[in-house]
Structures are given as C-alpha cells and as structure tokens.
KOLGURO-950880 format. One record per atom (N, C-alpha, C): residue number from 1; x, y, z; residue in three letters; atom name. Coordinates in Angstrom, 3 decimals. Layout:
DOLUM    i        xx        yy        zz   aa  at
DOLUM  NUM         X         Y         Z  ALA  CA
...
END
This chain:
DOLUM    i        xx        yy        zz   aa  at
DOLUM    1     0.842    -1.158     0.124  MET   N
DOLUM    1     0.221    -0.163     0.098  MET  CA
DOLUM    1     0.482     1.399    -0.063  MET   C
DOLUM    2     0.348     2.364    -0.586  PHE   N
DOLUM    2     1.201     3.869    -0.594  PHE  CA
DOLUM    2     0.023     4.731     0.198  PHE   C
DOLUM    3     0.571     5.226     1.630  LEU   N
DOLUM    3    -0.236     6.472     1.912  LEU  CA
DOLUM    3     0.369     7.959     0.735  LEU   C
DOLUM    4    -0.548     8.465     0.251  ILE   N
DOLUM    4     0.506     9.817    -0.848  ILE  CA
DOLUM    4     0.214    10.562     0.103  ILE   C
DOLUM    5     1.234    11.739     0.070  ASP   N
DOLUM    5     1.486    12.745     1.005  ASP  CA
DOLUM    5     0.650    14.020     0.367  ASP   C
DOLUM    6    -0.015    14.627     1.080  SER   N
DOLUM    6    -0.343    16.178     0.663  SER  CA
DOLUM    6     0.806    16.618    -0.489  SER   C
DOLUM    7     2.178    16.668    -0.266  SER   N
DOLUM    7     3.012    17.009    -1.122  SER  CA
DOLUM    7     2.549    16.664    -2.608  SER   C
DOLUM    8     2.419    15.077    -3.293  LEU   N
DOLUM    8     1.799    15.031    -3.898  LEU  CA
DOLUM    8     0.644    15.146    -4.132  LEU   C
DOLUM    9    -0.394    15.156    -3.702  TRP   N
DOLUM    9    -1.992    15.314    -3.998  TRP  CA
DOLUM    9    -2.225    16.529    -4.598  TRP   C
DOLUM   10    -1.546    17.520    -3.805  ILE   N
DOLUM   10    -1.340    18.751    -4.357  ILE  CA
DOLUM   10    -0.788    19.454    -5.913  ILE   C
DOLUM   11     0.190    18.448    -6.334  ASP   N
DOLUM   11     0.584    18.884    -7.515  ASP  CA
DOLUM   11    -0.147    17.739    -8.341  ASP   C
DOLUM   12    -0.667    16.677    -8.266  TYR   N
DOLUM   12    -1.545    16.099    -8.995  TYR  CA
DOLUM   12    -2.725    16.761    -9.594  TYR   C
DOLUM   13    -3.217    17.441    -8.580  PHE   N
DOLUM   13    -4.673    18.119    -9.195  PHE  CA
DOLUM   13    -4.088    19.587    -9.647  PHE   C
DOLUM   14    -3.124    20.064    -9.450  ARG   N
DOLUM   14    -3.122    21.290   -10.433  ARG  CA
DOLUM   14    -2.708    20.951   -11.942  ARG   C
DOLUM   15    -3.332    21.570   -12.746  PRO   N
DOLUM   15    -3.658    21.757   -14.514  PRO  CA
DOLUM   15    -2.050    21.541   -14.713  PRO   C
DOLUM   16    -1.421    22.649   -14.206  ARG   N
DOLUM   16     0.244    22.413   -14.800  ARG  CA
DOLUM   16     1.337    21.815   -13.574  ARG   C
DOLUM   17     0.807    20.606   -12.923  GLY   N
DOLUM   17     1.277    20.410   -11.995  GLY  CA
DOLUM   17     2.506    19.077   -12.712  GLY   C
DOLUM   18     3.400    18.409   -12.331  SER   N
DOLUM   18     4.768    17.918   -12.635  SER  CA
DOLUM   18     4.398    16.298   -13.264  SER   C
DOLUM   19     4.149    16.149   -14.673  PRO   N
DOLUM   19     3.640    15.227   -15.479  PRO  CA
DOLUM   19     4.439    13.782   -14.450  PRO   C
DOLUM   20     5.931    14.173   -13.788  LEU   N
DOLUM   20     6.370    12.623   -13.325  LEU  CA
DOLUM   20     5.191    12.509   -11.732  LEU   C
DOLUM   21     5.340    13.048   -11.340  ILE   N
DOLUM   21     4.338    13.182   -10.370  ILE  CA
DOLUM   21     2.821    12.610   -10.057  ILE   C
DOLUM   22     2.209    13.229   -11.532  LYS   N
DOLUM   22     0.882    12.687   -12.134  LYS  CA
DOLUM   22     0.921    11.343   -12.260  LYS   C
DOLUM   23     1.782    11.053   -12.852  GLN   N
DOLUM   23     2.321     9.834   -13.575  GLN  CA
DOLUM   23     2.314     8.489   -12.657  GLN   C
DOLUM   24     3.002     8.426   -11.146  ARG   N
DOLUM   24     3.488     7.971    -9.872  ARG  CA
DOLUM   24     2.178     7.551    -9.526  ARG   C
DOLUM   25     1.095     9.075    -9.155  VAL   N
DOLUM   25     0.111     8.945    -8.663  VAL  CA
DOLUM   25    -0.607     7.870    -9.007  VAL   C
DOLUM   26    -0.979     8.320   -10.180  ARG   N
DOLUM   26    -1.552     7.697   -11.376  ARG  CA
DOLUM   26    -1.354     5.948   -11.433  ARG   C
DOLUM   27    -0.337     5.736   -11.428  GLN   N
DOLUM   27    -0.015     4.233   -11.218  GLN  CA
DOLUM   27    -0.771     3.857    -9.729  GLN   C
DOLUM   28    -0.320     4.181    -8.553  VAL   N
DOLUM   28    -0.749     4.194    -7.231  VAL  CA
DOLUM   28    -2.100     4.010    -7.451  VAL   C
DOLUM   29    -3.385     4.639    -8.321  LEU   N
DOLUM   29    -4.621     4.556    -8.277  LEU  CA
DOLUM   29    -5.002     3.702    -8.867  LEU   C
DOLUM   30    -4.632     3.602   -10.271  GLN   N
DOLUM   30    -4.870     2.264   -10.950  GLN  CA
DOLUM   30    -4.602     1.190   -10.591  GLN   C
DOLUM   31    -3.830     0.631    -9.567  ALA   N
DOLUM   31    -3.262    -0.495    -9.042  ALA  CA
DOLUM   31    -3.951    -0.961    -7.647  ALA   C
DOLUM   32    -5.279     0.370    -7.645  ASP   N
DOLUM   32    -5.590     0.119    -6.501  ASP  CA
DOLUM   32    -4.634    -0.083    -5.089  ASP   C
DOLUM   33    -3.883     1.314    -4.949  GLN   N
DOLUM   33    -3.018     0.572    -4.024  GLN  CA
DOLUM   33    -2.918     2.186    -2.860  GLN   C
DOLUM   34    -3.789     3.196    -3.364  ALA   N
DOLUM   34    -3.456     4.162    -2.469  ALA  CA
DOLUM   34    -4.227     3.924    -1.326  ALA   C
DOLUM   35    -3.997     4.366    -0.644  ILE   N
DOLUM   35    -4.786     4.997     1.011  ILE  CA
DOLUM   35    -4.287     6.531     1.684  ILE   C
DOLUM   36    -5.268     6.797     2.734  ILE   N
DOLUM   36    -5.012     8.376     2.801  ILE  CA
DOLUM   36    -4.973     8.292     4.654  ILE   C
DOLUM   37    -4.618     9.129     5.090  CYS   N
DOLUM   37    -5.049     9.433     6.424  CYS  CA
DOLUM   37    -5.210    11.002     6.806  CYS   C
DOLUM   38    -6.489    10.824     7.315  ARG   N
DOLUM   38    -7.322    12.082     7.439  ARG  CA
DOLUM   38    -6.352    13.274     7.898  ARG   C
DOLUM   39    -5.447    13.482     8.470  VAL   N
DOLUM   39    -4.492    15.092     8.642  VAL  CA
DOLUM   39    -4.326    14.816     7.335  VAL   C
DOLUM   40    -3.690    14.007     5.850  ILE   N
DOLUM   40    -2.789    14.355     4.832  ILE  CA
DOLUM   40    -4.733    15.302     3.983  ILE   C
DOLUM   41    -6.074    14.420     4.893  LEU   N
DOLUM   41    -6.964    15.064     3.705  LEU  CA
DOLUM   41    -7.135    16.275     4.530  LEU   C
DOLUM   42    -6.725    16.933     5.340  VAL   N
DOLUM   42    -6.728    18.085     5.990  VAL  CA
DOLUM   42    -6.193    19.059     5.291  VAL   C
DOLUM   43    -4.660    18.520     5.245  GLU   N
DOLUM   43    -3.873    19.582     4.295  GLU  CA
DOLUM   43    -4.248    19.722     2.780  GLU   C
DOLUM   44    -4.768    18.752     2.330  VAL   N
DOLUM   44    -5.140    19.180     0.904  VAL  CA
DOLUM   44    -6.821    19.640     0.843  VAL   C
DOLUM   45    -7.848    19.683     1.798  LEU   N
DOLUM   45    -9.093    20.232     1.661  LEU  CA
DOLUM   45    -8.657    21.785     2.286  LEU   C
DOLUM   46    -7.817    21.818     2.697  ARG   N
DOLUM   46    -7.501    23.686     3.614  ARG  CA
DOLUM   46    -7.178    24.822     2.142  ARG   C
DOLUM   47    -6.287    23.746     1.152  GLY   N
DOLUM   47    -6.086    24.732    -0.062  GLY  CA
DOLUM   47    -6.884    24.453    -0.845  GLY   C
DOLUM   48    -8.507    24.285    -1.424  ALA   N
DOLUM   48    -8.870    24.252    -2.095  ALA  CA
DOLUM   48    -9.868    25.544    -2.486  ALA   C
DOLUM   49    -9.941    26.097    -3.437  ARG   N
DOLUM   49   -10.312    27.089    -3.733  ARG  CA
DOLUM   49   -11.609    27.751    -3.481  ARG   C
DOLUM   50   -12.467    27.073    -3.552  GLY   N
DOLUM   50   -13.902    27.460    -3.188  GLY  CA
DOLUM   50   -14.113    26.042    -2.726  GLY   C
DOLUM   51   -15.619    25.918    -2.258  GLU   N
DOLUM   51   -16.845    25.128    -1.925  GLU  CA
DOLUM   51   -16.800    24.045    -2.819  GLU   C
DOLUM   52   -17.257    24.452    -4.137  LYS   N
DOLUM   52   -17.027    23.174    -5.110  LYS  CA
DOLUM   52   -15.698    22.146    -4.999  LYS   C
DOLUM   53   -14.859    22.899    -5.267  GLU   N
DOLUM   53   -13.615    22.460    -5.443  GLU  CA
DOLUM   53   -13.133    21.132    -4.099  GLU   C
DOLUM   54   -13.733    21.716    -2.806  PHE   N
DOLUM   54   -13.700    21.686    -0.993  PHE  CA
DOLUM   54   -14.446    19.814    -1.327  PHE   C
DOLUM   55   -15.696    20.088    -2.182  SER   N
DOLUM   55   -16.597    19.078    -2.162  SER  CA
DOLUM   55   -16.101    17.856    -2.814  SER   C
DOLUM   56   -15.667    18.621    -4.343  LEU   N
DOLUM   56   -14.828    17.253    -5.067  LEU  CA
DOLUM   56   -14.108    16.443    -4.553  LEU   C
DOLUM   57   -12.800    17.310    -3.599  LEU   N
DOLUM   57   -11.582    16.526    -3.242  LEU  CA
DOLUM   57   -12.025    15.757    -2.027  LEU   C
DOLUM   58   -13.052    16.617    -1.551  LEU   N
DOLUM   58   -13.606    15.316    -0.100  LEU  CA
DOLUM   58   -13.923    14.116    -0.319  LEU   C
DOLUM   59   -14.482    14.124    -1.668  ASP   N
DOLUM   59   -15.524    12.829    -2.276  ASP  CA
DOLUM   59   -14.921    11.970    -2.765  ASP   C
DOLUM   60   -13.506    12.643    -3.767  SER   N
DOLUM   60   -12.476    11.811    -4.121  SER  CA
DOLUM   60   -11.759    11.209    -2.869  SER   C
DOLUM   61   -10.970    11.963    -2.421  LEU   N
DOLUM   61    -9.851    11.646    -1.516  LEU  CA
DOLUM   61   -10.657    11.108    -0.363  LEU   C
DOLUM   62   -11.635    11.212     0.274  GLY   N
DOLUM   62   -12.382    10.657     1.202  GLY  CA
DOLUM   62   -12.788     9.604     1.176  GLY   C
DOLUM   63   -13.355     8.894    -0.483  SER   N
DOLUM   63   -13.541     7.350    -0.645  SER  CA
DOLUM   63   -12.371     6.524    -0.644  SER   C
DOLUM   64   -10.857     6.992    -0.741  LEU   N
DOLUM   64    -9.765     6.310    -0.114  LEU  CA
DOLUM   64    -9.986     5.272     0.912  LEU   C
DOLUM   65    -9.530     4.187     1.158  PRO   N
DOLUM   65    -9.043     3.494     2.697  PRO  CA
DOLUM   65    -8.353     4.469     3.392  PRO   C
DOLUM   66    -8.714     4.104     4.453  GLN   N
DOLUM   66    -7.795     5.306     5.631  GLN  CA
DOLUM   66    -6.779     4.286     6.805  GLN   C
DOLUM   67    -6.143     5.144     6.702  LEU   N
DOLUM   67    -5.337     4.849     7.811  LEU  CA
DOLUM   67    -5.425     5.567     9.383  LEU   C
DOLUM   68    -5.962     4.333    10.828  PRO   N
DOLUM   68    -6.590     5.305    11.631  PRO  CA
DOLUM   68    -5.122     5.816    12.280  PRO   C
DOLUM   69    -5.177     6.735    12.756  PHE   N
DOLUM   69    -4.872     7.511    13.981  PHE  CA
DOLUM   69    -5.436     6.877    15.613  PHE   C
DOLUM   70    -4.792     5.833    15.785  ASP   N
DOLUM   70    -4.540     5.701    17.146  ASP  CA
DOLUM   70    -3.820     6.165    18.306  ASP   C
DOLUM   71    -3.738     5.734    19.873  GLU   N
DOLUM   71    -2.419     5.764    20.362  GLU  CA
DOLUM   71    -1.394     5.241    20.547  GLU   C
DOLUM   72    -1.548     4.097    19.210  GLU   N
DOLUM   72    -0.691     3.636    19.227  GLU  CA
DOLUM   72     0.650     4.821    18.330  GLU   C
DOLUM   73    -0.157     5.227    17.435  VAL   N
DOLUM   73     0.364     6.177    16.075  VAL  CA
DOLUM   73     0.885     7.559    17.070  VAL   C
DOLUM   74    -0.208     7.933    18.105  PHE   N
DOLUM   74     0.807     9.389    18.408  PHE  CA
DOLUM   74     1.534     8.663    19.468  PHE   C
DOLUM   75     1.937     7.529    20.252  GLU   N
DOLUM   75     2.977     7.459    21.374  GLU  CA
DOLUM   75     4.008     7.263    19.687  GLU   C
DOLUM   76     4.084     6.326    18.983  ARG   N
DOLUM   76     5.489     6.324    18.167  ARG  CA
DOLUM   76     5.629     7.946    17.491  ARG   C
DOLUM   77     4.713     8.300    16.976  ALA   N
DOLUM   77     5.298     9.970    16.765  ALA  CA
DOLUM   77     6.046    10.595    18.126  ALA   C
DOLUM   78     5.635    10.732    19.042  ALA   N
DOLUM   78     6.264    11.206    20.118  ALA  CA
DOLUM   78     7.584    10.772    20.161  ALA   C
DOLUM   79     7.901     9.576    20.160  LEU   N
DOLUM   79     8.994     9.008    20.758  LEU  CA
DOLUM   79    10.164     9.208    19.497  LEU   C
DOLUM   80     9.391     8.874    18.101  TRP   N
DOLUM   80    10.239     9.292    16.423  TRP  CA
DOLUM   80    11.025    10.746    17.332  TRP   C
DOLUM   81     9.946    11.739    17.042  GLY   N
DOLUM   81    10.107    13.048    17.349  GLY  CA
DOLUM   81    11.404    13.065    18.730  GLY   C
DOLUM   82    10.830    12.778    19.524  PHE   N
DOLUM   82    12.205    12.930    20.498  PHE  CA
DOLUM   82    13.346    12.457    20.303  PHE   C
DOLUM   83    13.261    11.318    19.881  GLN   N
DOLUM   83    14.663    10.729    18.962  GLN  CA
DOLUM   83    15.410    11.331    18.216  GLN   C
DOLUM   84    14.575    12.105    16.912  LEU   N
DOLUM   84    15.208    12.869    15.909  LEU  CA
DOLUM   84    15.244    14.299    16.373  LEU   C
DOLUM   85    15.041    14.652    17.540  ASP   N
DOLUM   85    15.096    16.130    18.324  ASP  CA
DOLUM   85    16.695    16.147    18.983  ASP   C
DOLUM   86    16.991    14.968    19.813  ARG   N
DOLUM   86    17.856    14.637    20.217  ARG  CA
DOLUM   86    19.258    14.455    19.100  ARG   C
DOLUM   87    18.906    14.065    17.686  LYS   N
DOLUM   87    19.946    14.253    16.775  LYS  CA
DOLUM   87    19.914    15.195    16.230  LYS   C
DOLUM   88    19.099    16.644    16.244  GLY   N
DOLUM   88    18.835    17.874    15.720  GLY  CA
DOLUM   88    18.877    17.857    14.621  GLY   C
DOLUM   89    17.858    16.586    14.350  LYS   N
DOLUM   89    17.257    16.303    12.731  LYS  CA
DOLUM   89    15.575    16.899    13.240  LYS   C
DOLUM   90    14.983    18.272    13.178  ILE   N
DOLUM   90    13.688    18.865    13.151  ILE  CA
DOLUM   90    12.972    17.881    12.237  ILE   C
DOLUM   91    11.685    17.804    12.596  VAL   N
DOLUM   91    10.973    17.824    10.925  VAL  CA
DOLUM   91     9.394    17.979    11.815  VAL   C
DOLUM   92     8.772    18.034    11.427  SER   N
DOLUM   92     7.263    18.776    11.411  SER  CA
DOLUM   92     6.782    17.639    12.126  SER   C
DOLUM   93     5.532    18.074    13.344  THR   N
DOLUM   93     4.827    17.267    13.730  THR  CA
DOLUM   93     3.989    16.524    12.810  THR   C
DOLUM   94     3.222    17.245    12.009  THR   N
DOLUM   94     2.184    16.619    10.829  THR  CA
DOLUM   94     2.770    15.434    10.214  THR   C
DOLUM   95     4.358    15.472     9.820  ASP   N
DOLUM   95     5.217    14.657     9.134  ASP  CA
DOLUM   95     4.986    13.237    10.034  ASP   C
DOLUM   96     5.868    13.833    11.182  LEU   N
DOLUM   96     6.104    12.306    12.085  LEU  CA
DOLUM   96     4.474    11.771    12.335  LEU   C
DOLUM   97     3.394    12.520    12.643  LEU   N
DOLUM   97     2.211    11.586    12.593  LEU  CA
DOLUM   97     1.544    10.962    11.604  LEU   C
DOLUM   98     2.250    11.367     9.965  ILE   N
DOLUM   98     1.890    10.868     8.763  ILE  CA
DOLUM   98     2.676     9.285     8.918  ILE   C
DOLUM   99     4.459     9.665     9.158  ALA   N
DOLUM   99     5.311     8.438     9.081  ALA  CA
DOLUM   99     4.601     7.295     9.944  ALA   C
DOLUM  100     4.276     8.321    11.241  ALA   N
DOLUM  100     4.401     7.253    12.694  ALA  CA
DOLUM  100     2.939     6.220    11.985  ALA   C
DOLUM  101     1.937     6.436    11.557  ALA   N
DOLUM  101     1.014     5.930    11.137  ALA  CA
DOLUM  101     1.134     5.113     9.925  ALA   C
DOLUM  102     2.214     5.305     8.997  ALA   N
DOLUM  102     2.287     4.557     7.756  ALA  CA
DOLUM  102     2.926     3.592     8.316  ALA   C
DOLUM  103     3.740     3.725     9.397  HIS   N
DOLUM  103     4.648     2.711     9.936  HIS  CA
DOLUM  103     4.531     0.856     9.582  HIS   C
DOLUM  104     4.869     0.377     8.994  GLU   N
DOLUM  104     4.814    -1.074     8.947  GLU  CA
DOLUM  104     3.220    -1.360     8.544  GLU   C
DOLUM  105     2.671    -0.836     7.449  LYS   N
DOLUM  105     1.502    -0.207     6.542  LYS  CA
DOLUM  105     1.381    -0.002     5.424  LYS   C
DOLUM  106     2.378     1.155     5.043  ALA   N
DOLUM  106     1.970     1.730     4.092  ALA  CA
DOLUM  106     3.833     2.599     3.856  ALA   C
DOLUM  107     4.013     2.471     2.412  LEU   N
DOLUM  107     5.310     3.190     1.823  LEU  CA
DOLUM  107     4.890     4.685     1.603  LEU   C
DOLUM  108     5.196     5.688     1.813  VAL   N
DOLUM  108     4.901     7.137     1.813  VAL  CA
DOLUM  108     5.255     7.704     0.851  VAL   C
DOLUM  109     5.043     7.981    -0.298  LEU   N
DOLUM  109     4.780     8.806    -1.635  LEU  CA
DOLUM  109     4.902     9.874    -1.132  LEU   C
DOLUM  110     5.949    10.826    -1.812  HIS   N
DOLUM  110     5.945    12.366    -1.233  HIS  CA
DOLUM  110     7.053    13.250    -2.033  HIS   C
DOLUM  111     6.833    14.544    -1.641  ASN   N
DOLUM  111     8.018    15.453    -2.120  ASN  CA
DOLUM  111     8.079    16.544    -0.845  ASN   C
DOLUM  112     8.765    15.788     0.021  ASP   N
DOLUM  112     8.930    16.562     1.247  ASP  CA
DOLUM  112     9.838    15.878     1.838  ASP   C
DOLUM  113    11.612    16.953     2.287  THR   N
DOLUM  113    12.338    16.701     2.418  THR  CA
DOLUM  113    12.144    15.859     4.215  THR   C
DOLUM  114    11.242    16.571     4.890  ASP   N
DOLUM  114    11.204    15.577     6.534  ASP  CA
DOLUM  114    10.587    14.200     6.352  ASP   C
DOLUM  115    10.436    13.902     5.567  PHE   N
DOLUM  115     9.784    12.255     5.396  PHE  CA
DOLUM  115    11.702    11.718     4.926  PHE   C
DOLUM  116    12.113    12.206     4.272  GLU   N
DOLUM  116    13.792    11.715     4.026  GLU  CA
DOLUM  116    14.564    11.972     5.298  GLU   C
DOLUM  117    14.221    12.233     5.989  ARG   N
DOLUM  117    14.739    12.725     7.421  ARG  CA
DOLUM  117    14.730    11.659     8.326  ARG   C
DOLUM  118    13.464    11.147     8.457  ILE   N
DOLUM  118    12.906    11.056     8.944  ILE  CA
DOLUM  118    13.552     9.199     9.265  ILE   C
DOLUM  119    13.558     8.628     7.543  ALA   N
DOLUM  119    14.167     7.473     7.021  ALA  CA
DOLUM  119    15.214     7.045     7.075  ALA   C
DOLUM  120    16.063     7.886     7.183  LYS   N
DOLUM  120    17.408     8.395     7.900  LYS  CA
DOLUM  120    18.075     7.852     8.806  LYS   C
DOLUM  121    16.715     7.822    10.106  GLU   N
DOLUM  121    17.194     7.494    11.140  GLU  CA
DOLUM  121    16.509     6.601    11.880  GLU   C
DOLUM  122    15.296     6.282    11.233  LEU   N
DOLUM  122    13.961     5.408    11.677  LEU  CA
DOLUM  122    14.015     4.289    10.696  LEU   C
DOLUM  123    12.971     3.471    11.171  PRO   N
DOLUM  123    12.175     2.160     9.891  PRO  CA
DOLUM  123    11.136     3.016     9.853  PRO   C
DOLUM  124    11.694     3.160     9.188  PHE   N
DOLUM  124    10.053     4.333     7.752  PHE  CA
DOLUM  124    10.656     3.906     6.098  PHE   C
DOLUM  125     9.087     3.432     6.053  LEU   N
DOLUM  125     9.616     3.357     4.221  LEU  CA
DOLUM  125     9.030     4.348     3.831  LEU   C
DOLUM  126     9.942     5.261     2.480  GLN   N
DOLUM  126     9.346     6.512     1.834  GLN  CA
DOLUM  126     9.763     6.775     0.599  GLN   C
DOLUM  127     9.424     6.886    -0.208  GLU   N
DOLUM  127     9.706     6.980    -1.691  GLU  CA
DOLUM  127     9.741     8.921    -1.856  GLU   C
DOLUM  128    10.542     9.175    -2.446  LYS   N
DOLUM  128    10.124    10.652    -3.101  LYS  CA
DOLUM  128     9.905    10.733    -4.478  LYS   C
DOLUM  129     9.373    11.580    -4.537  VAL   N
DOLUM  129     8.978    11.588    -6.449  VAL  CA
DOLUM  129     8.910    12.982    -6.627  VAL   C
DOLUM  130     9.375    13.607    -7.215  SER   N
DOLUM  130    10.361    14.956    -7.518  SER  CA
DOLUM  130     9.515    15.504    -9.062  SER   C
DOLUM  131     9.322    16.621    -9.150  GLY   N
DOLUM  131     8.392    17.369   -10.317  GLY  CA
DOLUM  131     9.795    17.858   -10.771  GLY   C
END
C-alpha cells in the first residue's frame, strides 16, 4: 500500500502539475494501492479554492481507505520526534504523525524532505517523487 502525501496530491490536482508526479500517483491509483489518513486530507482540503472544489476533493480523497490515528500512532510519533530532536534532526509534527501512521502498513509517497530525514534515522519506508 502507498500513503500518498499532500505534497503529491496538491501537485497531482494542479492543471500544470508535474507530469512525473501525476504519472506516479496515477499508477498507484490504477493499481488500487492508494490509502490516505485524515491529516493528509485536512492538508489538501485547506488549499481548495472554493466550496465546489472542496466538495470534489473530499468526495474523491475521502473515498480512499484510511489509516487510523490511534494511541499507538501518537506514541510512536512522540518517541520518533524525541529521538530525532536529540540528534538535531527537526521535522514537522504533522509529518511525524503521517510517518508513524504508515509504519509497517504503507510506504509514504511524497515530495517533502522531512520524510527523507525521518527515514535516515528510523524504520520508515518512503519514496520521494520529484517534479
């Protein structure tokens, strides 16, 4: 399974978005391997240009299988953040939560250096797709 980060969804939905990103996301969708988590949904929906676009995005992305954010995810994110901070590797809390939710469940597809920093130090699978 592939947890597609907002950094790719945003580019995917842009008319002039990266052809490479669009192709990779399309491959995952066509293989029925895409999943999402609610925090990614929030990140994408915040950028909607209007109510119609908000509703369309919510309908399409909201229909994907969702990774849960349970107590274990929050504890893992906190521990990973603590460990990374002690090594001077500062990443966003949101990206820590996404990585913790994906742990042992999905590979995160992204275009965000925070995920690369996390993967260099912790057991986390990621694939950067640059445009």
